[in-house]
C-alpha positions in Angstrom: 44.0 22.1 -72.6 40.7 20.6 -73.8 39.2 22.0 -77.0 36.1 21.8 -79.1 35.2 23.7 -82.3 32.5 24.3 -84.8 31.9 26.4 -88.0 28.9 27.9 -89.6 27.9 30.5 -92.2 26.1 33.6 -91.0 24.5 36.4 -93.1 25.9 39.7 -91.8 28.0 38.1 -89.1 29.1 41.4 -87.6 25.5 42.1 -86.7 25.6 39.0 -84.5 29.1 39.4 -83.0 28.5 43.0 -81.9 25.6 42.3 -79.6 27.0 39.0 -78.5 30.2 40.7 -77.3 28.4 43.6 -75.7 26.2 41.2 -73.7 29.0 39.1 -72.5 31.0 42.2 -71.3 28.0 42.8 -69.0 28.7 39.4 -67.5 32.4 40.1 -66.8 33.9 38.6 -70.0 37.2 40.0 -71.2 36.9 40.5 -75.0 39.7 41.3 -77.5 38.9 42.1 -81.1 41.6 42.3 -83.8 40.5 42.3 -87.4 38.5 39.2 -88.1 39.4 37.5 -84.8 37.4 37.9 -81.5 38.7 36.3 -78.3 36.5 35.9 -75.3 37.8 35.0 -71.8 35.2 34.0 -69.2 35.8 32.0 -66.1 38.3 29.3 -66.8 37.8 29.1 -70.5 38.6 31.0 -73.8 36.7 31.2 -77.1 38.3 32.2 -80.4 35.9 33.3 -83.1 37.5 33.7 -86.5 35.6 35.5 -89.2 36.3 34.9 -92.9 33.6 36.5 -95.1 30.4 35.0 -94.0 32.0 32.0 -92.4 32.6 31.9 -88.6 35.0 29.3 -87.1 34.7 28.9 -83.3 37.2 27.2 -81.0 36.6 26.9 -77.3 39.4 25.9 -74.9 39.4 25.1 -71.2 41.5 23.4 -68.6 38.5 21.5 -67.3 35.6 19.9 -69.0 33.1 21.9 -66.9 34.6 25.3 -68.0 34.8 24.1 -71.6 31.1 23.1 -71.6 30.1 26.3 -69.9 31.7 28.5 -72.6 30.3 26.3 -75.4 26.7 26.6 -74.0 27.2 30.4 -73.6 28.4 30.8 -77.2 25.7 28.6 -78.6 22.9 30.2 -76.6 23.9 33.8 -77.6 24.4 32.8 -81.3 20.8 31.5 -81.2 19.6 34.7 -79.5 21.3 37.2 -81.9 21.5 35.3 -85.2 18.5 35.3 -87.7 16.0 32.5 -87.1 17.4 29.2 -88.4 20.8 30.5 -89.1 22.6 28.1 -86.7 20.4 25.1 -87.4 22.6 22.1 -88.0 25.6 23.5 -86.0 27.7 20.7 -84.6 30.7 20.7 -82.3 33.7 18.3 -82.6 36.4 17.6 -80.1 36.3 17.2 -76.4 33.0 17.1 -74.5 30.8 16.3 -77.5 27.7 14.1 -77.3 24.7 14.6 -75.0 25.5 15.5 -71.3 24.1 17.3 -68.3 24.8 21.1 -68.3 28.0 21.9 -66.4 26.3 23.8 -63.7 23.7 21.1 -63.1 23.7 18.8 -60.1 21.3 16.3 -58.6 20.0 16.7 -55.0 18.4 14.1 -52.8 16.0 15.1 -50.0 17.3 13.9 -46.6 14.6 15.5 -44.4 12.2 18.4 -43.8 11.7 20.9 -41.0 8.9 23.4 -40.4 10.5 26.7 -39.4 7.2 28.6 -39.1 3.6 27.6 -40.1 4.3 28.8 -43.6 8.1 28.3 -44.0 9.5 24.8 -44.6 13.2 24.0 -44.8 14.1 21.1 -47.0 17.5 19.4 -46.4 19.4 17.9 -49.3 22.5 15.9 -50.1 24.5 16.2 -53.4 27.8 15.6 -55.0 30.2 18.4 -56.0 28.0 21.3 -54.6 30.8 23.7 -53.8 29.9 26.0 -56.7 26.7 27.0 -54.8 28.6 28.2 -51.7 28.6 31.8 -52.8 27.4 35.0 -51.2 28.0 37.1 -54.4 25.5 35.0 -56.4 22.7 33.9 -54.1 20.1 32.4 -56.5 19.9 28.9 -57.8 17.4 27.3 -60.2 15.6 24.2 -58.9 14.3 21.6 -61.3 11.2 20.1 -59.8 9.9 16.9 -61.6 6.2 16.5 -62.2 4.5 14.8 -59.2 4.4 11.0 -59.5 7.1 10.7 -62.2 9.2 7.7 -61.2 12.2 8.4 -63.5 12.7 12.2 -63.9 14.3 13.5 -67.1 16.8 16.4 -67.0 18.0 19.0 -69.5 20.9 18.0 -71.7 23.5 19.8 -73.8 22.7 18.9 -77.4 25.1 18.4 -80.3 24.7 22.0 -81.3 25.7 23.2 -77.8 22.3 24.5 -76.8 20.3 23.2 -73.8 17.6 20.7 -74.8 14.7 20.3 -72.4 12.8 17.0 -71.9 9.3 16.6 -73.5 6.7 18.9 -72.0 4.9 16.1 -70.1 8.1 15.0 -68.4 9.8 18.4 -68.1 10.7 19.6 -64.6 9.3 23.0 -63.4 12.1 25.5 -62.9 11.9 27.9 -60.0 14.5 30.3 -58.4 15.4 29.9 -54.8 18.2 30.8 -52.4 20.5 28.4 -50.6 19.8 29.0 -46.9 22.6 26.8 -45.5 25.4 24.9 -47.1 28.2 22.6 -45.9 30.4 21.9 -49.0 32.6 19.4 -47.1 29.6 17.3 -46.0 27.8 17.7 -49.4 24.6 19.1 -47.8 22.5 22.2 -48.3 19.2 23.5 -47.2 16.6 25.6 -48.9 13.6 27.4 -47.4 10.2 27.3 -49.2 7.2 29.5 -48.5 4.2 27.1 -48.2 0.8 28.5 -49.1 -2.6 27.4 -50.3 -2.4 28.8 -53.8 0.6 26.6 -54.4 2.9 26.8 -57.4 5.4 24.1 -58.3 7.9 25.1 -55.5 5.3 25.4 -52.7 3.6 22.1 -53.8 7.0 20.3 -53.9 7.8 21.5 -50.4 4.4 20.4 -49.0 4.9 16.8 -50.4 8.7 16.4 -50.1 9.9 13.1 -48.6 13.3 11.7 -47.9 14.7 10.1 -51.1 13.0 12.5 -53.5 15.4 13.8 -56.2 15.4 17.2 -57.8 17.9 19.1 -59.9 19.8 22.3 -59.1 21.7 24.7 -61.4 23.5 28.0 -60.9 24.3 30.1 -59.0 23.2 33.4 -60.5 22.0 36.8 -59.6 23.8 39.2 -57.2 24.1 39.2 -53.5 26.1 40.6 -50.6 28.4 43.6 -51.0 30.9 44.8 -48.4 29.8 48.1 -46.8 30.1 50.1 -43.7 26.4 50.1 -43.0 23.5 48.0 -44.3 19.7 48.2 -44.8 17.9 45.0 -45.7 14.1 44.9 -46.5 12.1 41.8 -47.4 8.8 40.0 -47.3 8.7 36.2 -46.7 10.1 35.4 -50.1 13.3 37.4 -49.4 13.9 36.0 -45.9 16.2 33.1 -46.9 18.5 35.4 -48.8 18.4 38.1 -46.1 19.1 35.5 -43.4 22.0 34.0 -45.2 23.6 37.4 -45.8 23.0 38.4 -42.2 24.6 35.3 -40.8 27.7 35.8 -42.9 28.3 39.5 -42.1 31.5 40.3 -40.1 31.0 40.7 -36.4 31.4 44.4 -36.4 28.8 45.1 -39.2 26.1 47.6 -38.4 22.7 48.1 -40.0 19.0 47.4 -40.0 16.8 44.5 -41.3 13.1 45.2 -41.8 10.9 42.2 -42.6 7.2 41.9 -43.4 5.3 38.7 -42.4 1.8 37.8 -41.6 2.0 37.7 -37.8 4.3 36.9 -34.9 4.0 33.2 -35.6 5.9 33.8 -38.9 8.9 35.4 -37.2 12.0 33.2 -37.0 15.3 33.5 -35.1 17.9 35.2 -37.3 21.6 35.1 -36.5 23.6 38.3 -37.1 26.1 40.8 -35.8 25.3 42.5 -32.4 25.2 45.9 -34.2 22.2 44.9 -36.3 18.6 45.9 -35.6 15.9 43.4 -36.8 12.4 44.7 -37.0 9.3 42.6 -38.0 6.2 44.1 -39.5 2.9 42.3 -39.3 0.2 42.7 -42.0 -2.4 40.6 -40.2 -5.2 39.2 -42.4 -4.2 41.4 -45.4 -3.0 39.5 -48.4 0.7 39.3 -49.1 1.9 42.2 -51.3 -1.2 44.3 -50.6 0.0 46.6 -47.7 2.4 49.6 -47.7 4.3 48.3 -44.7 7.7 48.0 -46.3 7.4 51.1 -48.4 6.3 53.2 -45.4 9.2 51.8 -43.4 11.6 52.6 -46.2 10.3 56.2 -46.5 10.6 56.7 -42.8 14.1 55.4 -42.5 16.7 57.8 -41.1 18.9 58.3 -44.2 22.5 59.5 -43.6 23.4 62.6 -45.5 27.1 62.0 -44.8 29.3 59.4 -43.2 29.9 55.8 -44.1 28.6 54.2 -47.3 25.4 52.1 -47.1 24.4 49.0 -49.0 20.7 48.7 -49.6 19.3 45.2 -50.4 15.6 44.8 -50.9 13.4 41.9 -52.2 9.7 41.7 -52.2 6.5 41.9 -54.3 6.6 44.0 -57.5 4.5 47.0 -56.3 6.7 47.6 -53.3 9.8 47.0 -55.4 8.8 49.7 -57.9 8.2 52.2 -55.1 11.5 51.5 -53.3 13.5 51.5 -56.5 12.2 54.9 -57.5 12.6 56.4 -54.0 16.1 55.0 -53.6 17.3 57.2 -56.6 16.5 60.2 -54.5 18.0 58.9 -51.2 21.2 57.0 -52.1 24.4 59.0 -52.5 26.0 58.5 -55.9 29.5 57.1 -55.6 29.0 56.4 -51.9 26.1 54.1 -51.5 25.2 50.9 -53.4 22.0 48.9 -53.8 20.3 45.8 -55.1 16.5 46.1 -55.3 14.6 43.2 -56.8 11.1 42.0 -57.5 10.8 38.4 -56.4 7.2 38.0 -57.4 4.1 39.8 -58.6 0.6 39.3 -57.4 -1.6 37.6 -60.0 1.3 36.4 -62.2 3.1 33.1 -62.4 6.8 33.0 -62.1 7.1 32.5 -65.8 4.9 35.5 -66.5 6.7 37.6 -64.0 10.1 36.7 -65.5 8.9 37.5 -69.0 7.6 40.9 -67.8 10.9 41.7 -66.1 12.9 40.7 -69.2 10.7 43.0 -71.4 11.1 45.9 -69.0 14.9 45.4 -68.9 15.1 45.6 -72.7 13.0 48.7 -72.7 15.4 50.3 -70.1 
């Protein structure tokens, strides 16, 4: 086993350990507390936190360097979140995996080609080493690190000596955007990601418009939630949700039944989607209306023939914030507790950048 450790003094340490443990339980950690010792098992690693008065000794063990580093980053990040400001300044780790290094879930991708799927959807093909971790249908989202245009030698985040992630200087810092892997071949080391290309381009759309073979970006993850096994499915999405919807649809078992309802600008934005024979795919056209400004998806959701009995349904929906709020509220009245499951997400909000949207969602989540 590999191991790394650190120690620090904390005022009122129980006030830090309680929320830290509660948060990690939400992320499937197994936690055991016995007196002054807390043990956390997550993935392929284990952390032991020993409390002696106001002193906290932390030891992390893992069979692989990647799992060791992942746990160290998790512990350091949540200590920084829940401890008083400045309380962990000067924390240093000793043992295996010390010194600056790339985050364990971080990989480099090189563009190998581009393909226009529709007038406003471009697929970028990449090659990378050790990308098997991104081949997941249960966690569909990845974070892309897009270097500033014209930067000849991109800089990437590093794990600092305190275990926290250190970002490059602002002028050299990649923009971080969430996307979905559309296709992946882990044996060949290749994957593809679809980008919506539009005039009011943010970092993701701008990168897709200028991408050329040989360009290098970073990728980290995966995260979020994705496909659940069910007897019946209902998928709803606008353009931003098509890559995730398409990947789930293509990986459903042949006997799966359900409906996919997708909003796009017009027939030119429709694309062939592979799926089971028992699936109905319906495209909604908003015409000249701005994305996110029509009730097409909410009207379709309200008019859907909801089963009052019979097999369980999995509802997956991804779109602009206003439609998300309507569907999330309406689903509470339509879905059967203990029978149906759902994942309803807001991928974007009109008038807000991704950073502003993410901050707003985090605030709403804390408020419940």
